[in-house]
C-alpha positions in Angstrom: 7.0 -5.0 1.4 9.8 -2.9 2.8 10.4 -0.5 4.9 10.6 2.1 2.4 8.5 4.8 0.5 8.9 3.9 -3.2 10.3 6.8 -5.1 6.5 8.0 -6.1 5.3 7.4 -3.3 7.1 10.6 -1.6 5.8 14.1 -1.5 7.9 15.8 -3.3 8.6 13.6 -6.4 7.6 12.8 -9.9 6.8 10.4 -11.7 6.7 10.8 -15.9 6.1 8.5 -18.9 7.2 9.2 -21.9 5.6 8.0 -25.2 7.8 7.2 -28.1 7.2 5.7 -31.3 10.1 3.6 -32.0 13.5 5.3 -33.0 12.6 8.6 -35.1 14.6 11.1 -34.5 11.8 13.2 -33.6 11.1 10.3 -30.3 14.6 10.4 -29.8 15.3 14.0 -30.0 11.8 14.0 -27.3 13.7 11.4 -25.0 17.0 13.8 -25.1 14.7 16.9 -23.9 12.7 15.6 -21.3 15.7 14.1 -19.3 17.5 17.5 -19.6 14.4 19.0 -18.2 13.8 16.1 -15.7 17.6 16.4 -15.0 17.5 20.2 -14.6 14.9 21.3 -12.9 14.0 18.3 -10.6 17.6 16.5 -10.3 17.0 13.1 -7.5 13.9 13.5 -7.7 12.2 11.7 -10.3 11.1 8.3 -12.3 11.6 8.6 -15.7 9.4 5.8 -17.7 9.9 5.7 -21.7 7.4 3.4 -23.2 8.0 2.7 -26.9 4.3 2.7 -28.3 5.6 0.0 -31.1 7.1 -2.0 -28.2 3.9 -2.1 -25.6 1.1 -1.8 -27.6 -1.1 -2.4 -24.7 0.2 0.4 -22.0 -0.5 2.8 -24.8 -4.2 1.7 -25.5 -4.5 1.4 -21.2 -3.5 5.0 -21.3 -5.2 6.6 -24.0 -2.5 7.4 -26.1 -3.2 7.5 -29.6 -0.7 9.0 -31.0 3.2 9.4 -29.8 5.7 11.3 -28.5 3.8 12.4 -25.3 4.4 12.7 -21.3 2.6 12.0 -17.9 2.8 13.4 -15.7 2.0 10.5 -12.9 2.5 12.3 -9.4 2.0 14.0 -8.0 -1.1 14.5 -8.8 -3.0 16.0 -10.9 -2.0 13.5 -13.2 -1.3 16.2 -16.3 -0.2 14.9 -20.3 1.6 16.9 -23.0 1.5 16.2 -26.1 3.7 17.2 -29.9 7.0 19.0 -29.5 8.8 18.1 -26.1 11.6 20.3 -27.1 10.7 23.2 -25.5 11.1 23.2 -21.5 9.1 26.0 -20.4 6.7 24.4 -22.4 7.2 21.3 -21.3 7.2 23.0 -17.3 4.7 25.1 -18.0 2.4 22.2 -19.7 3.0 19.8 -16.1 3.0 23.2 -14.0 6.7 22.9 -12.5 8.4 24.8 -11.0 11.8 25.5 -13.1 14.9 24.8 -10.5 15.5 28.9 -10.3 12.1 30.1 -9.0 12.1 27.1 -6.6 15.3 27.6 -5.3 14.1 31.6 -3.8 
């Protein structure tokens, strides 16, 4: 074990898991939208794991995922999830209880 902390163990770091359904257009748009939100509002402070429910059905089952796309915020607690249309940045921020970048700098 190294002396450095894992990214997800640091207090202001975010860890997400995005479940998608293969390379369907809706899944690709969700990946792009979530990455854009993370880079805009959490640059350098997040991990994003992308899971294809067809390639890793065991992980989807373990997390109780029945449909995709769905985004899980694993850290910091409390865990949250947002499903369905992930193209609306404000909806993602509200649903995951994340302050927009412009508000955190005030």
